[in-house]
C-alpha positions as CSV (number, residue, x, y, z in Angstrom):
1,V,99.5,102.9,130.8
2,Y,101.2,104.0,127.6
3,R,104.8,103.6,126.5
4,L,105.9,105.9,123.7
5,L,109.3,105.3,122.0
6,T,111.1,107.9,120.0
7,A,114.6,107.9,118.5
8,E,117.0,110.7,117.7
9,P,120.7,111.2,117.3
10,S,122.5,111.6,120.6
11,A,123.6,115.1,119.9
12,S,120.1,116.3,119.0
13,A,118.0,118.6,121.2
14,S,114.7,117.8,119.4
15,L,113.5,114.8,121.5
16,D,111.8,116.9,124.2
17,P,109.6,119.0,121.8
18,V,108.7,115.9,119.8
19,A,107.8,113.9,122.9
20,R,105.7,116.8,124.2
21,S,103.9,117.0,120.8
22,V,103.2,113.3,120.7
23,S,101.9,113.1,124.3
24,G,99.9,116.3,123.8
25,S,98.1,114.7,120.9
26,F,96.4,112.1,123.1
27,R,92.6,112.5,123.4
28,V,89.5,110.5,123.9
29,L,88.2,109.1,120.6
30,S,84.7,109.7,119.5
31,P,82.3,106.7,119.1
32,A,82.6,107.0,115.3
33,E,86.4,107.0,115.5
34,K,86.3,103.9,117.8
35,A,83.9,102.1,115.4
36,A,86.2,102.8,112.4
37,L,89.3,101.3,114.1
38,K,90.5,98.0,112.9
39,P,93.5,96.1,114.4
40,L,96.5,95.8,112.2
41,H,98.2,92.5,111.5
42,I,101.3,91.4,109.7
43,R,100.4,88.9,107.0
44,V,102.8,86.7,104.9
45,V,101.9,86.8,101.2
46,T,103.4,85.2,98.2
47,V,104.8,87.5,95.5
48,Q,103.0,87.1,92.2
49,A,104.5,87.7,88.8
50,G,104.8,91.4,88.0
51,Q,104.7,92.5,91.6
52,T,107.4,94.8,92.9
53,M,108.4,96.0,96.4
54,G,106.5,99.2,95.6
55,S,103.3,97.5,94.5
56,L,103.4,95.2,97.6
57,A,104.1,98.1,99.9
58,A,101.2,100.0,98.4
59,Q,98.9,97.3,99.7
60,M,99.8,98.0,103.3
61,V,97.3,100.0,105.4
62,G,97.5,102.1,108.5
63,V,101.1,103.0,108.2
64,D,103.2,105.9,106.8
65,R,106.3,105.5,104.7
66,K,105.0,102.2,103.3
67,L,108.0,101.3,101.2
68,D,110.5,102.0,104.1
69,L,108.4,99.8,106.5
70,F,108.1,97.1,103.9
71,R,111.9,97.0,103.6
72,V,112.4,96.9,107.3
73,L,109.8,94.1,107.8
74,N,111.4,92.0,105.1
75,A,115.1,92.8,105.9
76,M,115.6,94.2,102.4
77,S,118.1,96.9,101.4
78,P,117.0,99.8,99.1
79,G,118.5,98.0,96.1
80,A,116.8,94.6,96.8
81,S,114.0,93.2,94.6
82,V,111.3,90.6,95.0
83,S,110.7,87.6,92.7
84,A,107.5,85.6,92.0
85,G,107.2,82.9,94.7
86,D,109.0,84.9,97.4
87,K,107.2,85.1,100.8
88,V,107.1,88.6,102.2
89,K,105.3,90.4,105.1
90,I,102.9,93.2,104.7
91,V,100.8,95.2,107.3
92,T,97.1,94.7,106.8
93,D,93.8,95.1,108.6
94,K,92.5,91.8,107.3
């Protein structure tokens, strides 16, 4: 059983084509693809001197739009910044 969630503005007619495209992309993985998969985790890290939201987001793996996701995970607005000693969440496979 799979549950796929998508979002769109209420007046948009693009949900059906997007949902069909996503569901149509499902296929059985090859043994090599299965072996290469690693589960993703959210890890809390301490910001070091000189690190920025961008450099921390760049460490994340397995996700698109890293900086946007970093901001969402850490409830930060686009104008926010991090300081040495702050605790933040990143997505990692370790």
